[in-house]
N, C-alpha and C positions, 0 to 999 in steps of 0.2 A: 567133388573132393577138392582139398583144397590145392591151389598152384604154389604154395612154398612150402616145399619138405626138408625136414633135417634128418641125416642117419649118418653114422662113422662108415658106413659103405656106400663106394661111388655105386650107381644105380646102372641097371642092365642096358635102358637106352638111353641116349642122349646126344644133341646134335652140334653142342658147342661147350667147350670148359672154359672158364676162366680163374684166374686167381684173385681174391681179396679177402685180406684182412684174417690170413692163417687157414682161409678157407679156400677148397675146390668148389666151385659155382658148376652146375652141370644144366643144363638147359634143356628142354626135351616140349617142344610147342608150346605152348604157355606154361609151364610149368619149369620152376627152379630148386634142384636140390641141392643144399647145401652139407657140404664133407668138411669136416676137420682135415687139415693135411696132415697133424700128430694129433694124436688125442693125450694131449698134455695142456697145461693151464696157460703156456705161451700162445695158444691157439683159441682154447676154448675157455672164453674169460668174459666178464660185463661191459668190457670196454669194446671187445671188438664184436660182438654181440649189437651192441649198440649202434656201431659202425657199421655193420651189416643191415641192421635194422633200416636205419637211415638213408643209407644207398639205394638199397632196394626197395624202399619201401613196403617194409613187412608189417602187417598188422596181425596177420595170423598164420601160426605154422603147424605143421602136421608132423610129429617126431613118429619116427619108424622104430622100433627095439624088439629085440629079440628077446622073447620068454620062455622059459621052461615051465612045467609043461605047457605047449603050443595047444591054441583052442582057435579055431578058424574065424573071424569076425571078432575080433576083441576089443576093445579100447580101454586105455590105461586112465583111471578116475582119482588113482591115489599111490601113494609112494612113502617106502619107508627107505631111506638112504642107509645102506649097509657096507658100502662097500669102504668106508673109512676116511673118506675123502668129500669135499664140499667145494666145487670151484669157486663160490661166494666169498670164502673165508680168506680176509686179508686182500679183498679186490673190493671192497662197499667202504665209503659211497663213491660212484662215480658221479660228475657231473652233478643235477639236482636232484637224483635220487637218494632213498633213504639208505642208513647202513644197514638196519635190519628191516628187511622188506616183510610185508605181511605174506607167508606162504601157505595161508590156510586153503586158500581156492584156486590151485594153477590152474587144473584141467577143465577141457567143456568135452563133456562127453559128445558121442556122434549116435544121433538116431538109428536103430536099428542094429545096433553093435551091444555084444555083452559087457557088462562092464565089470572090470577087476580091479583090484588093487596088489602091488606087486613090490618084492624086494628087490631094490637094484644093489646086484654085486660088485659092478665094474666090471669091465673087461676081462682082465685077469682071471678074476675068481670064478665069474660065470662061464668061459672058455676052459678051465681047469677040472671043472664037472664038480664043484664044490655042490653039496647037495643039504638042502633047506628043506623044512615042511609046508612051504607059502609059496605059493608062483613068484618065479627068479625074472629078474628083468637082468638085461648087460647094463643100459645107460639112462634112462627116462629119469631117474631120480638124480643123476647128475647134469643132464642138459637141460629139462623143461623148467630148474627153477631159475636160472640164467634167461631166457626167453621170456619169463613171467616178469622177472626183475626190471628187464628194461621195457616192459608196456608192452609184449605181444600177446596174443591170446594163444594157448597151446591146446592141442588136442594130440595124444598119443594112441596109436595103434600096434598090437602085437605083431610081429611077422616072424 
C-alpha cells in the first residue's frame, strides 16, 4: 500500500505530528498522512500541494474518501464534481504548470479493488444527507485534481 496518504480526517494511529503548508502531517511507521488544517482554499491549493510534494518527495498519493453507499474494497477511478467548487479555479498557473491541465486520466486503479465512479458533493452536502441516484463521495473530486495537477500519481479508495 502507498506510504503517502491524504484524508480530511486525522488517522487513528500516529507516532508524530508536524505542521507544513496548511496541513498536519501524521507519521506512523513509514507512512505519512496529510490532513488539511481547514477545508478551505487557504490550505487546499496547488501551491501548498506542490510544496508538500517537494518537501516530502511525494510521487504517489492514496486518497481516502467517504462514499455512499459504501462498498468494501473499492477504488475510485473517476469523478463528477457536483460540489459547486473547484480548488484549481483562479489558482493556476503556478510555476511552469499549465493554466488548463488535462484532467482526463487522474486516477490509477488498484488491483483487486472494485472500480467505481463517484459524484463528489463536498463535505457540507455529503454530511447533510443530500441524496442522489449515484455513488456520492465527500472529497475525491476536489482533492485528486490538485495532486494530479502538481504531478503526483493519484489512487483513491472508499472508506
